[in-house]
C-alpha positions in Angstrom: 57.7 67.5 -23.9 56.5 65.4 -26.8 57.8 62.0 -27.5 57.1 62.0 -31.2 60.3 62.0 -33.2 62.4 61.3 -30.1 64.9 59.5 -32.3 65.9 62.8 -34.0 69.4 64.1 -33.6 69.8 67.3 -31.6 72.7 68.1 -34.0 72.0 66.5 -37.4 75.5 67.3 -38.6 76.8 64.8 -36.0 75.0 61.8 -37.6 78.0 60.4 -39.4 80.3 60.7 -36.3 77.6 59.0 -34.1 77.2 56.2 -36.6 80.9 55.6 -36.6 81.0 55.7 -32.8 78.2 53.2 -32.7 80.0 50.8 -35.0 83.2 51.2 -32.9 81.3 50.4 -29.7 79.6 47.4 -31.2 83.0 46.1 -32.4 84.4 46.6 -28.8 81.5 44.7 -27.4 81.6 41.9 -30.0 78.1 42.8 -31.3 77.8 42.0 -35.0 76.1 45.3 -35.9 75.8 46.2 -39.6 74.9 49.4 -41.5 71.6 47.9 -42.7 69.0 45.7 -41.1 69.9 44.3 -37.6 66.7 42.5 -36.8 68.6 39.3 -36.2 70.2 40.8 -33.1 68.6 40.5 -29.6 67.3 43.5 -27.7 70.1 42.8 -25.2 72.7 43.1 -27.9 71.3 46.3 -29.3 70.7 47.8 -25.9 74.2 47.1 -24.8 75.6 49.1 -27.7 73.4 52.1 -26.8 74.0 51.9 -23.1 77.8 51.7 -23.6 77.7 54.6 -26.0 76.0 56.7 -23.3 78.5 55.5 -20.6 81.5 56.5 -22.8 80.0 59.9 -23.7 79.4 60.7 -20.0 83.0 59.6 -19.2 84.4 61.9 -21.9 82.3 64.8 -20.7 83.4 64.3 -17.1 87.0 64.3 -18.2 86.5 67.6 -20.2 84.8 69.2 -17.2 87.6 68.1 -14.8 90.2 69.7 -17.1 88.6 73.1 -17.1 
């Protein structure tokens, strides 16, 4: 599996929803994320947003699987 372009979305149509989700998570965590440049944030701050997004997505999927 090639690692080039690993930041591409599997479903490009979901980009807007993922961006909204990212901003909601950043707000929950108190990370001052903006739509533009975020180079002023630490790696820890940026990583916490991504990590928490994954955690919430897994929780939602587990709930869906349990309800089937």
